[in-house]
N, CA, C, O and the ligand as a Tripos MOL2 file, in Angstrom:
@<TRIPOS>MOLECULE
protein
  297   295    75     0     0
PROTEIN
NO_CHARGES

@<TRIPOS>ATOM
      1 N          16.5040    0.0590    5.4860 N.3       1 MET1
      2 CA         15.3600    0.7030    4.8740 C.3       1 MET1
      3 C          14.1190   -0.0780    5.3720 C.2       1 MET1
      4 O          13.9900   -1.2970    5.2570 O.2       1 MET1
      5 N          13.0930    0.8810    6.0180 N.am      2 GLN2
      6 CA         11.9710    0.3620    6.3610 C.3       2 GLN2
      7 C          10.7500    0.5850    5.4540 C.2       2 GLN2
      8 O          10.7230    1.5470    4.6860 O.2       2 GLN2
      9 N           9.8030   -0.2430    5.5330 N.am      3 TYR3
     10 CA          8.5940   -0.2530    4.5300 C.3       3 TYR3
     11 C           7.2510   -0.2250    5.4230 C.2       3 TYR3
     12 O           7.1410   -0.6620    6.5690 O.2       3 TYR3
     13 N           6.3220    0.3470    4.6900 N.am      4 GLU4
     14 CA          5.0360    0.0450    5.2150 C.3       4 GLU4
     15 C           4.1870   -0.1510    4.0830 C.2       4 GLU4
     16 O           4.6070   -0.0570    2.9300 O.2       4 GLU4
     17 N           2.7970   -0.4690    4.4310 N.am      5 MET5
     18 CA          1.8300   -0.5730    3.3640 C.3       5 MET5
     19 C           0.9420    0.3930    3.3050 C.2       5 MET5
     20 O           0.5010    0.8630    4.3540 O.2       5 MET5
     21 N           0.5530    0.8280    2.1580 N.am      6 ARG6
     22 CA         -0.5330    2.0030    2.0770 C.3       6 ARG6
     23 C          -1.4380    1.7500    1.0990 C.2       6 ARG6
     24 O          -1.0910    1.2370    0.0350 O.2       6 ARG6
     25 N          -2.8700    2.1350    1.4030 N.am      7 ALA7
     26 CA         -4.0360    1.7510    0.7110 C.3       7 ALA7
     27 C          -4.2220    2.5510   -0.5780 C.2       7 ALA7
     28 O          -3.9790    3.7570   -0.5480 O.2       7 ALA7
     29 N          -4.6020    2.0150   -1.6180 N.am      8 GLU8
     30 CA         -5.0020    2.7410   -2.7300 C.3       8 GLU8
     31 C          -6.5060    2.4970   -2.8380 C.2       8 GLU8
     32 O          -6.8970    1.3310   -2.7800 O.2       8 GLU8
     33 N          -7.3540    3.4570   -2.9850 N.am      9 TYR9
     34 CA         -8.6620    3.3200   -2.9390 C.3       9 TYR9
     35 C          -9.3130    3.2580   -4.2980 C.2       9 TYR9
     36 O          -8.7250    3.6990   -5.2850 O.2       9 TYR9
     37 N         -10.6730    2.6500   -4.3800 N.am     10 ALA10
     38 CA        -11.3970    2.4900   -5.5940 C.3      10 ALA10
     39 C         -11.7890    3.7780   -6.2940 C.2      10 ALA10
     40 O         -11.8500    4.7980   -5.6070 O.2      10 ALA10
     41 N         -12.0310    3.8300   -7.4560 N.am     11 ASP11
     42 CA        -12.4370    5.0990   -8.2910 C.3      11 ASP11
     43 C         -13.5510    5.6750   -7.4450 C.2      11 ASP11
     44 O         -14.4840    4.9390   -7.1230 O.2      11 ASP11
     45 N         -13.5210    6.8230   -7.0970 N.am     12 GLY12
     46 CA        -14.7160    7.4830   -6.4400 C.3      12 GLY12
     47 C         -14.6780    7.5380   -5.1850 C.2      12 GLY12
     48 O         -15.5340    8.1780   -4.5740 O.2      12 GLY12
     49 N         -13.7150    6.9020   -4.5730 N.am     13 SER13
     50 CA        -13.6090    6.5250   -3.1800 C.3      13 SER13
     51 C         -12.5740    7.2530   -2.5010 C.2      13 SER13
     52 O         -11.6440    7.4190   -3.2900 O.2      13 SER13
     53 N         -12.3230    7.7800   -1.3320 N.am     14 SER14
     54 CA        -11.2810    8.3320   -0.8330 C.3      14 SER14
     55 C         -11.1430    8.1730    0.6440 C.2      14 SER14
     56 O         -12.1900    8.0900    1.2870 O.2      14 SER14
     57 N         -10.0440    8.1200    1.2530 N.am     15 PRO15
     58 CA         -9.7440    8.0220    2.6230 C.3      15 PRO15
     59 C         -10.7900    8.7560    3.6940 C.2      15 PRO15
     60 O         -11.1380    8.3430    4.8010 O.2      15 PRO15
     61 N         -11.1660    9.9390    3.0250 N.am     16 ARG16
     62 CA        -12.2010   10.8260    3.7110 C.3      16 ARG16
     63 C         -13.6300   10.4040    3.7590 C.2      16 ARG16
     64 O         -14.5060   10.9110    4.4590 O.2      16 ARG16
     65 N         -13.7670    9.2890    2.8250 N.am     17 ASP17
     66 CA        -15.3000    8.8330    2.7800 C.3      17 ASP17
     67 C         -15.5090    8.1110    4.1610 C.2      17 ASP17
     68 O         -14.5840    7.6740    4.8460 O.2      17 ASP17
     69 N         -16.9330    8.0380    4.5040 N.am     18 ARG18
     70 CA        -17.2780    7.2300    5.7410 C.3      18 ARG18
     71 C         -16.9320    5.8020    5.6390 C.2      18 ARG18
     72 O         -16.5780    5.1990    6.6520 O.2      18 ARG18
     73 N         -17.0050    5.2250    4.5180 N.am     19 TYR19
     74 CA        -16.6970    3.8950    4.2610 C.3      19 TYR19
     75 C         -15.8650    3.7500    2.8620 C.2      19 TYR19
     76 O         -16.3140    3.3580    1.7850 O.2      19 TYR19
     77 N         -14.6750    4.1260    3.1310 N.am     20 PRO20
     78 CA        -13.6620    4.0270    1.8630 C.3      20 PRO20
     79 C         -13.6810    2.6000    1.3690 C.2      20 PRO20
     80 O         -13.7340    1.6330    2.1290 O.2      20 PRO20
     81 N         -13.6370    2.5280    0.1360 N.am     21 ARG21
     82 CA        -13.4420    1.1290   -0.6360 C.3      21 ARG21
     83 C         -12.0990    0.9840   -1.0210 C.2      21 ARG21
     84 O         -11.5470    1.7300   -1.8300 O.2      21 ARG21
     85 N         -11.5670    0.0370   -0.4540 N.am     22 LEU22
     86 CA         -9.9230   -0.3530   -0.6530 C.3      22 LEU22
     87 C         -10.0510   -1.0000   -2.1960 C.2      22 LEU22
     88 O         -10.9970   -1.6730   -2.6050 O.2      22 LEU22
     89 N          -8.8440   -0.6170   -2.9480 N.am     23 GLU23
     90 CA         -8.6030   -1.1840   -4.1180 C.3      23 GLU23
     91 C          -7.6420   -2.1940   -4.0330 C.2      23 GLU23
     92 O          -7.8690   -3.3710   -4.3140 O.2      23 GLU23
     93 N          -6.4190   -1.6850   -3.5940 N.am     24 VAL24
     94 CA         -5.2000   -2.7700   -3.3600 C.3      24 VAL24
     95 C          -4.2510   -1.8930   -2.4440 C.2      24 VAL24
     96 O          -4.2850   -0.6660   -2.3590 O.2      24 VAL24
     97 N          -3.4030   -2.7480   -1.7780 N.am     25 TRP25
     98 CA         -2.4940   -2.3710   -0.8740 C.3      25 TRP25
     99 C          -1.0060   -2.0200   -1.5410 C.2      25 TRP25
    100 O          -0.5740   -3.0030   -2.1440 O.2      25 TRP25
    101 N          -0.2520   -1.0460   -1.5800 N.am     26 HIS26
    102 CA          0.9290   -0.8380   -2.1530 C.3      26 HIS26
    103 C           2.0290   -0.7790   -0.8960 C.2      26 HIS26
    104 O           1.8560   -0.4660    0.2810 O.2      26 HIS26
    105 N           3.1960   -1.1920   -1.5920 N.am     27 MET27
    106 CA          4.3830   -1.0510   -0.4630 C.3      27 MET27
    107 C           4.9860    0.1910   -0.8050 C.2      27 MET27
    108 O           5.1030    0.5510   -1.9770 O.2      27 MET27
    109 N           5.4350    0.9650    0.3240 N.am     28 THR28
    110 CA          6.1170    2.1480    0.2200 C.3      28 THR28
    111 C           7.1920    2.1930    1.2480 C.2      28 THR28
    112 O           7.2200    1.5080    2.2700 O.2      28 THR28
    113 N           8.0370    3.0370    0.8860 N.am     29 ARG29
    114 CA          9.1180    3.2590    2.0830 C.3      29 ARG29
    115 C           8.4170    4.0570    3.1610 C.2      29 ARG29
    116 O           7.3860    4.6990    2.9560 O.2      29 ARG29
    117 N           9.0180    3.9780    4.2730 N.am     30 LEU30
    118 CA          8.2510    4.4130    5.5460 C.3      30 LEU30
    119 C           8.2830    6.0330    5.3690 C.2      30 LEU30
    120 O           9.2840    6.6910    5.0890 O.2      30 LEU30
    121 N           7.0850    6.4860    5.5750 N.am     31 ASP31
    122 CA          6.6020    7.7320    5.5340 C.3      31 ASP31
    123 C           6.8390    8.5380    4.2030 C.2      31 ASP31
    124 O           7.1370    9.7330    4.1740 O.2      31 ASP31
    125 N           6.6550    7.6630    3.0200 N.am     32 GLU32
    126 CA          6.5400    8.1750    1.7300 C.3      32 GLU32
    127 C           5.1510    7.7630    1.2350 C.2      32 GLU32
    128 O           4.5130    6.8400    1.7400 O.2      32 GLU32
    129 N           4.7510    8.4720    0.2670 N.am     33 THR33
    130 CA          3.4420    8.2540   -0.1000 C.3      33 THR33
    131 C           3.3510    7.7330   -1.7340 C.2      33 THR33
    132 O           2.3130    7.6220   -2.3860 O.2      33 THR33
    133 N           4.6990    7.4560   -2.1820 N.am     34 THR34
    134 CA          4.6440    6.6300   -3.4330 C.3      34 THR34
    135 C           5.0720    5.4100   -3.3680 C.2      34 THR34
    136 O           6.0760    5.0050   -2.7820 O.2      34 THR34
    137 N           4.0300    4.6070   -4.1930 N.am     35 GLY35
    138 CA          4.3780    2.9740   -3.8940 C.3      35 GLY35
    139 C           5.6720    2.7640   -4.5300 C.2      35 GLY35
    140 O           6.2090    3.6590   -5.1820 O.2      35 GLY35
    141 N           6.2240    1.5430   -4.3530 N.am     36 LEU36
    142 CA          7.4260    1.0640   -4.9130 C.3      36 LEU36
    143 C           7.2700    0.9280   -6.5680 C.2      36 LEU36
    144 O           8.1950    1.0800   -7.3670 O.2      36 LEU36
    145 N           5.8310    0.5930   -6.9110 N.am     37 CYS37
    146 CA          5.5890    0.7130   -8.4260 C.3      37 CYS37
    147 C           5.5820    2.0480   -8.8940 C.2      37 CYS37
    148 O           5.4700    2.1140  -10.1180 O.2      37 CYS37
    149 N           5.6790    3.2860   -8.2210 N.am     38 GLY38
    150 CA          5.6460    4.4670   -8.8480 C.3      38 GLY38
    151 C           4.3570    5.0940   -8.6100 C.2      38 GLY38
    152 O           4.3050    6.2910   -8.8940 O.2      38 GLY38
    153 N           3.2420    4.5150   -8.1230 N.am     39 ARG39
    154 CA          1.8340    5.0490   -7.8790 C.3      39 ARG39
    155 C           1.9600    6.0260   -6.6750 C.2      39 ARG39
    156 O           2.5010    5.8240   -5.5870 O.2      39 ARG39
    157 N           1.3150    7.1520   -7.1480 N.am     40 ASP40
    158 CA          1.2080    8.2700   -6.0110 C.3      40 ASP40
    159 C          -0.1710    7.8190   -5.3970 C.2      40 ASP40
    160 O          -1.1480    7.4250   -6.0340 O.2      40 ASP40
    161 N          -0.0360    7.9790   -3.7790 N.am     41 LEU41
    162 CA         -1.0550    7.4280   -2.9540 C.3      41 LEU41
    163 C          -1.4210    8.7070   -2.1550 C.2      41 LEU41
    164 O          -0.7050    9.7080   -2.1210 O.2      41 LEU41
    165 N          -2.5450    8.5800   -1.5540 N.am     42 ASP42
    166 CA         -3.1310    9.6610   -0.8350 C.3      42 ASP42
    167 C          -2.3510    9.6470    0.5570 C.2      42 ASP42
    168 O          -2.1560    8.5950    1.1670 O.2      42 ASP42
    169 N          -1.8990   10.9520    1.0350 N.am     43 ALA43
    170 CA         -1.3350   11.1520    2.3330 C.3      43 ALA43
    171 C          -2.0980   10.6020    3.3600 C.2      43 ALA43
    172 O          -1.5890   10.0820    4.3520 O.2      43 ALA43
    173 N          -3.5760   10.7140    3.1210 N.am     44 ASP44
    174 CA         -4.5010   10.3770    4.2420 C.3      44 ASP44
    175 C          -4.7250    8.9970    4.2380 C.2      44 ASP44
    176 O          -5.4320    8.5740    5.1520 O.2      44 ASP44
    177 N          -4.2380    8.1000    3.3280 N.am     45 ALA45
    178 CA         -4.5330    6.9150    3.0680 C.3      45 ALA45
    179 C          -4.2300    5.9860    4.3780 C.2      45 ALA45
    180 O          -3.3250    6.2830    5.1570 O.2      45 ALA45
    181 N          -4.9990    4.9230    4.5440 N.am     46 LEU46
    182 CA         -4.6580    3.8900    5.6120 C.3      46 LEU46
    183 C          -3.3310    3.3880    5.3640 C.2      46 LEU46
    184 O          -2.9590    3.1880    4.2080 O.2      46 LEU46
    185 N          -2.5340    3.1530    6.4240 N.am     47 THR47
    186 CA         -1.4040    2.3520    6.3440 C.3      47 THR47
    187 C          -1.2360    1.3300    7.3070 C.2      47 THR47
    188 O          -1.7500    1.3810    8.4240 O.2      47 THR47
    189 N          -0.5340    0.4140    6.9030 N.am     48 GLN48
    190 CA         -0.2590   -0.6650    7.9920 C.3      48 GLN48
    191 C           1.0650   -1.1960    7.9440 C.2      48 GLN48
    192 O           1.7530   -0.8040    7.0000 O.2      48 GLN48
    193 N           1.6500   -2.1130    8.8630 N.am     49 SER49
    194 CA          2.9120   -2.5210    8.7210 C.3      49 SER49
    195 C           3.2230   -3.4700    7.6170 C.2      49 SER49
    196 O           2.4720   -4.2920    7.0920 O.2      49 SER49
    197 N           4.5760   -3.1780    7.3430 N.am     50 ALA50
    198 CA          4.9120   -4.2290    6.2790 C.3      50 ALA50
    199 C           4.8010   -5.6580    6.4900 C.2      50 ALA50
    200 O           4.7950   -6.5430    5.6350 O.2      50 ALA50
    201 N           4.7050   -5.7710    7.9190 N.am     51 ASP51
    202 CA          4.5000   -7.1950    8.3610 C.3      51 ASP51
    203 C           3.3640   -7.9880    7.9450 C.2      51 ASP51
    204 O           3.3040   -9.2160    8.0010 O.2      51 ASP51
    205 N           2.4070   -7.1510    7.4950 N.am     52 ALA52
    206 CA          1.1070   -7.5890    6.8790 C.3      52 ALA52
    207 C           1.3010   -8.3070    5.4160 C.2      52 ALA52
    208 O           0.5120   -9.1110    4.9190 O.2      52 ALA52
    209 N           2.4900   -7.8550    4.8550 N.am     53 TRP53
    210 CA          2.7270   -8.3960    3.5580 C.3      53 TRP53
    211 C           2.6860   -9.9240    3.5030 C.2      53 TRP53
    212 O           3.3350  -10.4730    4.3930 O.2      53 TRP53
    213 N           2.0710  -10.7000    2.6570 N.am     54 GLY54
    214 CA          1.7760  -12.1030    2.6420 C.3      54 GLY54
    215 C           0.9780  -12.7060    3.5770 C.2      54 GLY54
    216 O           1.0110  -13.9170    3.7950 O.2      54 GLY54
    217 N           0.1220  -11.7760    4.2520 N.am     55 THR55
    218 CA         -0.7600  -12.2800    5.1810 C.3      55 THR55
    219 C          -2.1160  -11.7600    4.5170 C.2      55 THR55
    220 O          -2.1150  -10.9150    3.6210 O.2      55 THR55
    221 N          -3.4060  -12.4090    5.0970 N.am     56 PRO56
    222 CA         -4.5740  -12.0050    4.7340 C.3      56 PRO56
    223 C          -4.9660  -10.3690    4.6760 C.2      56 PRO56
    224 O          -5.6240   -9.8150    3.7950 O.2      56 PRO56
    225 N          -4.3930   -9.7850    5.8250 N.am     57 ALA57
    226 CA         -4.5300   -8.4070    5.9720 C.3      57 ALA57
    227 C          -3.9990   -7.5420    5.1370 C.2      57 ALA57
    228 O          -4.3570   -6.3670    5.0600 O.2      57 ALA57
    229 N          -2.8860   -8.2030    4.2850 N.am     58 GLY58
    230 CA         -2.2870   -7.3600    3.1520 C.3      58 GLY58
    231 C          -2.5790   -7.5560    1.7980 C.2      58 GLY58
    232 O          -1.8600   -7.1810    0.8720 O.2      58 GLY58
    233 N          -3.8780   -8.2780    1.6690 N.am     59 GLN59
    234 CA         -4.5280   -8.6690    0.4410 C.3      59 GLN59
    235 C          -5.6240   -7.6480    0.1590 C.2      59 GLN59
    236 O          -6.3370   -7.2230    1.0680 O.2      59 GLN59
    237 N          -5.7670   -7.2190   -1.2310 N.am     60 PRO60
    238 CA         -5.1370   -7.7520   -2.2320 C.3      60 PRO60
    239 C          -3.8360   -6.6450   -2.1700 C.2      60 PRO60
    240 O          -3.8920   -5.5460   -1.6180 O.2      60 PRO60
    241 N          -2.7620   -7.1610   -2.8110 N.am     61 LEU61
    242 CA         -1.3310   -6.4520   -2.8950 C.3      61 LEU61
    243 C          -1.1480   -6.0610   -4.4320 C.2      61 LEU61
    244 O          -1.4750   -6.8240   -5.3400 O.2      61 LEU61
    245 N          -0.6810   -4.9980   -4.6020 N.am     62 CYS62
    246 CA         -0.2660   -4.4120   -5.8580 C.3      62 CYS62
    247 C           0.9200   -5.4690   -6.3480 C.2      62 CYS62
    248 O           1.9590   -5.6740   -5.7220 O.2      62 CYS62
    249 N           0.5650   -6.0540   -7.5220 N.am     63 HIS63
    250 CA          1.5640   -7.1410   -7.9350 C.3      63 HIS63
    251 C           2.9870   -6.5510   -8.2440 C.2      63 HIS63
    252 O           4.0310   -7.1710   -8.0420 O.2      63 HIS63
    253 N           2.9000   -5.2070   -8.7860 N.am     64 ALA64
    254 CA          4.2560   -4.7440   -9.0980 C.3      64 ALA64
    255 C           5.0330   -4.4660   -7.6110 C.2      64 ALA64
    256 O           6.1650   -4.8660   -7.3360 O.2      64 ALA64
    257 N           4.3610   -3.8750   -6.9420 N.am     65 CYS65
    258 CA          5.0270   -3.5990   -5.4580 C.3      65 CYS65
    259 C           5.4530   -4.8780   -4.8860 C.2      65 CYS65
    260 O           6.5250   -4.8680   -4.2800 O.2      65 CYS65
    261 N           4.7490   -6.0720   -4.9770 N.am     66 GLY66
    262 CA          5.0420   -7.2300   -4.3990 C.3      66 GLY66
    263 C           6.2030   -7.6820   -4.9770 C.2      66 GLY66
    264 O           7.0560   -8.1840   -4.2450 O.2      66 GLY66
    265 N           6.4030   -7.5870   -6.2560 N.am     67 ALA67
    266 CA          7.5750   -8.1260   -7.0230 C.3      67 ALA67
    267 C           8.7340   -7.2510   -6.5270 C.2      67 ALA67
    268 O           9.7300   -7.8340   -6.0980 O.2      67 ALA67
    269 N           8.7060   -5.9710   -6.5420 N.am     68 LEU68
    270 CA          9.8570   -5.0380   -6.2850 C.3      68 LEU68
    271 C          10.2400   -5.2560   -4.8040 C.2      68 LEU68
    272 O          11.4200   -5.2590   -4.4520 O.2      68 LEU68
    273 N           9.2880   -5.4250   -4.0050 N.am     69 PHE69
    274 CA          9.5770   -5.5560   -2.4460 C.3      69 PHE69
    275 C          10.3450   -6.8810   -2.1350 C.2      69 PHE69
    276 O          11.1990   -6.9120   -1.2480 O.2      69 PHE69
    277 N          10.0420   -7.9050   -2.8380 N.am     70 ILE70
    278 CA         10.9200   -9.1910   -2.7760 C.3      70 ILE70
    279 C          12.2700   -8.9080   -3.1160 C.2      70 ILE70
    280 O          13.1320   -9.5500   -2.5160 O.2      70 ILE70
    281 N          12.6540   -7.9880   -4.0490 N.am     71 HIS71
    282 CA         14.0210   -7.7950   -4.3680 C.3      71 HIS71
    283 C          14.6510   -6.9240   -3.4650 C.2      71 HIS71
    284 O          15.8810   -6.8900   -3.5080 O.2      71 HIS71
    285 N          13.9880   -6.1240   -2.5530 N.am     72 GLN72
    286 CA         14.6350   -5.0880   -1.7950 C.3      72 GLN72
    287 C          14.7580   -5.4920   -0.4140 C.2      72 GLN72
    288 O          15.4490   -4.8330    0.3630 O.2      72 GLN72
    289 N          14.1170   -6.5600   -0.0440 N.am     73 VAL73
    290 CA         14.1960   -7.1670    1.3490 C.3      73 VAL73
    291 C          14.9710   -8.4520    1.3330 C.2      73 VAL73
    292 O          14.6550   -9.4240    0.6470 O.2      73 VAL73
    293 N          16.0420   -8.3880    2.1620 N.am     74 PRO74
    294 CA         17.0030   -9.6390    2.0370 C.3      74 PRO74
    295 C          16.0880  -11.0520    2.6340 C.2      74 PRO74
    296 O          16.6110  -12.1660    2.6460 O.2      74 PRO74
    297 ZN          1.9130   -0.6610   -6.2050 Zn       75 ZN75
@<TRIPOS>BOND
     1     1     2 1
     2     2     3 1
     3     3     4 2
     4     3     5 am
     5     5     6 1
     6     6     7 1
     7     7     8 2
     8     7     9 am
     9     9    10 1
    10    10    11 1
    11    11    12 2
    12    11    13 am
    13    13    14 1
    14    14    15 1
    15    15    16 2
    16    15    17 am
    17    17    18 1
    18    18    19 1
    19    19    20 2
    20    19    21 am
    21    21    22 1
    22    22    23 1
    23    23    24 2
    24    23    25 am
    25    25    26 1
    26    26    27 1
    27    27    28 2
    28    27    29 am
    29    29    30 1
    30    30    31 1
    31    31    32 2
    32    31    33 am
    33    33    34 1
    34    34    35 1
    35    35    36 2
    36    35    37 am
    37    37    38 1
    38    38    39 1
    39    39    40 2
    40    39    41 am
    41    41    42 1
    42    42    43 1
    43    43    44 2
    44    43    45 am
    45    45    46 1
    46    46    47 1
    47    47    48 2
    48    47    49 am
    49    49    50 1
    50    50    51 1
    51    51    52 2
    52    51    53 am
    53    53    54 1
    54    54    55 1
    55    55    56 2
    56    55    57 am
    57    57    58 1
    58    58    59 1
    59    59    60 2
    60    59    61 am
    61    61    62 1
    62    62    63 1
    63    63    64 2
    64    63    65 am
    65    65    66 1
    66    66    67 1
    67    67    68 2
    68    67    69 am
    69    69    70 1
    70    70    71 1
    71    71    72 2
    72    71    73 am
    73    73    74 1
    74    74    75 1
    75    75    76 2
    76    75    77 am
    77    77    78 1
    78    78    79 1
    79    79    80 2
    80    79    81 am
    81    81    82 1
    82    82    83 1
    83    83    84 2
    84    83    85 am
    85    85    86 1
    86    86    87 1
    87    87    88 2
    88    87    89 am
    89    89    90 1
    90    90    91 1
    91    91    92 2
    92    91    93 am
    93    93    94 1
    94    94    95 1
    95    95    96 2
    96    95    97 am
    97    97    98 1
    98    98    99 1
    99    99   100 2
   100    99   101 am
   101   101   102 1
   102   102   103 1
   103   103   104 2
   104   103   105 am
   105   105   106 1
   106   106   107 1
   107   107   108 2
   108   107   109 am
   109   109   110 1
   110   110   111 1
   111   111   112 2
   112   111   113 am
   113   113   114 1
   114   114   115 1
   115   115   116 2
   116   115   117 am
   117   117   118 1
   118   118   119 1
   119   119   120 2
   120   119   121 am
   121   121   122 1
   122   122   123 1
   123   123   124 2
   124   123   125 am
   125   125   126 1
   126   126   127 1
   127   127   128 2
   128   127   129 am
   129   129   130 1
   130   130   131 1
   131   131   132 2
   132   131   133 am
   133   133   134 1
   134   134   135 1
   135   135   136 2
   136   135   137 am
   137   137   138 1
   138   138   139 1
   139   139   140 2
   140   139   141 am
   141   141   142 1
   142   142   143 1
   143   143   144 2
   144   143   145 am
   145   145   146 1
   146   146   147 1
   147   147   148 2
   148   147   149 am
   149   149   150 1
   150   150   151 1
   151   151   152 2
   152   151   153 am
   153   153   154 1
   154   154   155 1
   155   155   156 2
   156   155   157 am
   157   157   158 1
   158   158   159 1
   159   159   160 2
   160   159   161 am
   161   161   162 1
   162   162   163 1
   163   163   164 2
   164   163   165 am
   165   165   166 1
   166   166   167 1
   167   167   168 2
   168   167   169 am
   169   169   170 1
   170   170   171 1
   171   171   172 2
   172   171   173 am
   173   173   174 1
   174   174   175 1
   175   175   176 2
   176   175   177 am
   177   177   178 1
   178   178   179 1
   179   179   180 2
   180   179   181 am
   181   181   182 1
   182   182   183 1
   183   183   184 2
   184   183   185 am
   185   185   186 1
   186   186   187 1
   187   187   188 2
   188   187   189 am
   189   189   190 1
   190   190   191 1
   191   191   192 2
   192   191   193 am
   193   193   194 1
   194   194   195 1
   195   195   196 2
   196   195   197 am
   197   197   198 1
   198   198   199 1
   199   199   200 2
   200   199   201 am
   201   201   202 1
   202   202   203 1
   203   203   204 2
   204   203   205 am
   205   205   206 1
   206   206   207 1
   207   207   208 2
   208   207   209 am
   209   209   210 1
   210   210   211 1
   211   211   212 2
   212   211   213 am
   213   213   214 1
   214   214   215 1
   215   215   216 2
   216   215   217 am
   217   217   218 1
   218   218   219 1
   219   219   220 2
   220   219   221 am
   221   221   222 1
   222   222   223 1
   223   223   224 2
   224   223   225 am
   225   225   226 1
   226   226   227 1
   227   227   228 2
   228   227   229 am
   229   229   230 1
   230   230   231 1
   231   231   232 2
   232   231   233 am
   233   233   234 1
   234   234   235 1
   235   235   236 2
   236   235   237 am
   237   237   238 1
   238   238   239 1
   239   239   240 2
   240   239   241 am
   241   241   242 1
   242   242   243 1
   243   243   244 2
   244   243   245 am
   245   245   246 1
   246   246   247 1
   247   247   248 2
   248   247   249 am
   249   249   250 1
   250   250   251 1
   251   251   252 2
   252   251   253 am
   253   253   254 1
   254   254   255 1
   255   255   256 2
   256   255   257 am
   257   257   258 1
   258   258   259 1
   259   259   260 2
   260   259   261 am
   261   261   262 1
   262   262   263 1
   263   263   264 2
   264   263   265 am
   265   265   266 1
   266   266   267 1
   267   267   268 2
   268   267   269 am
   269   269   270 1
   270   270   271 1
   271   271   272 2
   272   271   273 am
   273   273   274 1
   274   274   275 1
   275   275   276 2
   276   275   277 am
   277   277   278 1
   278   278   279 1
   279   279   280 2
   280   279   281 am
   281   281   282 1
   282   282   283 1
   283   283   284 2
   284   283   285 am
   285   285   286 1
   286   286   287 1
   287   287   288 2
   288   287   289 am
   289   289   290 1
   290   290   291 1
   291   291   292 2
   292   291   293 am
   293   293   294 1
   294   294   295 1
   295   295   296 2
@<TRIPOS>SUBSTRUCTURE
     1 MET1         2 RESIDUE 1 A MET
     2 GLN2         6 RESIDUE 1 A GLN
     3 TYR3        10 RESIDUE 1 A TYR
     4 GLU4        14 RESIDUE 1 A GLU
     5 MET5        18 RESIDUE 1 A MET
     6 ARG6        22 RESIDUE 1 A ARG
     7 ALA7        26 RESIDUE 1 A ALA
     8 GLU8        30 RESIDUE 1 A GLU
     9 TYR9        34 RESIDUE 1 A TYR
    10 ALA10       38 RESIDUE 1 A ALA
    11 ASP11       42 RESIDUE 1 A ASP
    12 GLY12       46 RESIDUE 1 A GLY
    13 SER13       50 RESIDUE 1 A SER
    14 SER14       54 RESIDUE 1 A SER
    15 PRO15       58 RESIDUE 1 A PRO
    16 ARG16       62 RESIDUE 1 A ARG
    17 ASP17       66 RESIDUE 1 A ASP
    18 ARG18       70 RESIDUE 1 A ARG
    19 TYR19       74 RESIDUE 1 A TYR
    20 PRO20       78 RESIDUE 1 A PRO
    21 ARG21       82 RESIDUE 1 A ARG
    22 LEU22       86 RESIDUE 1 A LEU
    23 GLU23       90 RESIDUE 1 A GLU
    24 VAL24       94 RESIDUE 1 A VAL
    25 TRP25       98 RESIDUE 1 A TRP
    26 HIS26      102 RESIDUE 1 A HIS
    27 MET27      106 RESIDUE 1 A MET
    28 THR28      110 RESIDUE 1 A THR
    29 ARG29      114 RESIDUE 1 A ARG
    30 LEU30      118 RESIDUE 1 A LEU
    31 ASP31      122 RESIDUE 1 A ASP
    32 GLU32      126 RESIDUE 1 A GLU
    33 THR33      130 RESIDUE 1 A THR
    34 THR34      134 RESIDUE 1 A THR
    35 GLY35      138 RESIDUE 1 A GLY
    36 LEU36      142 RESIDUE 1 A LEU
    37 CYS37      146 RESIDUE 1 A CYS
    38 GLY38      150 RESIDUE 1 A GLY
    39 ARG39      154 RESIDUE 1 A ARG
    40 ASP40      158 RESIDUE 1 A ASP
    41 LEU41      162 RESIDUE 1 A LEU
    42 ASP42      166 RESIDUE 1 A ASP
    43 ALA43      170 RESIDUE 1 A ALA
    44 ASP44      174 RESIDUE 1 A ASP
    45 ALA45      178 RESIDUE 1 A ALA
    46 LEU46      182 RESIDUE 1 A LEU
    47 THR47      186 RESIDUE 1 A THR
    48 GLN48      190 RESIDUE 1 A GLN
    49 SER49      194 RESIDUE 1 A SER
    50 ALA50      198 RESIDUE 1 A ALA
    51 ASP51      202 RESIDUE 1 A ASP
    52 ALA52      206 RESIDUE 1 A ALA
    53 TRP53      210 RESIDUE 1 A TRP
    54 GLY54      214 RESIDUE 1 A GLY
    55 THR55      218 RESIDUE 1 A THR
    56 PRO56      222 RESIDUE 1 A PRO
    57 ALA57      226 RESIDUE 1 A ALA
    58 GLY58      230 RESIDUE 1 A GLY
    59 GLN59      234 RESIDUE 1 A GLN
    60 PRO60      238 RESIDUE 1 A PRO
    61 LEU61      242 RESIDUE 1 A LEU
    62 CYS62      246 RESIDUE 1 A CYS
    63 HIS63      250 RESIDUE 1 A HIS
    64 ALA64      254 RESIDUE 1 A ALA
    65 CYS65      258 RESIDUE 1 A CYS
    66 GLY66      262 RESIDUE 1 A GLY
    67 ALA67      266 RESIDUE 1 A ALA
    68 LEU68      270 RESIDUE 1 A LEU
    69 PHE69      274 RESIDUE 1 A PHE
    70 ILE70      278 RESIDUE 1 A ILE
    71 HIS71      282 RESIDUE 1 A HIS
    72 GLN72      286 RESIDUE 1 A GLN
    73 VAL73      290 RESIDUE 1 A VAL
    74 PRO74      294 RESIDUE 1 A PRO
    75 ZN75       297 GROUP 0 **** ****
């Protein structure tokens, strides 16, 4: 199973804004738009490699996704 990180945006902000305001990064299965925590995310939202998990680029991370991800990856 492969994963990637997908952005959730702050209230009133969207990936189509000129300067989207990031709320938190969620972890999703590759090419899915629902976070491991169950949160539906925008299909246009920014994504990045799951390798960013645990690095400054992956902050802030959804705590629920972080906890679930730890248990899914050997
Ligand atoms: Zn999440």
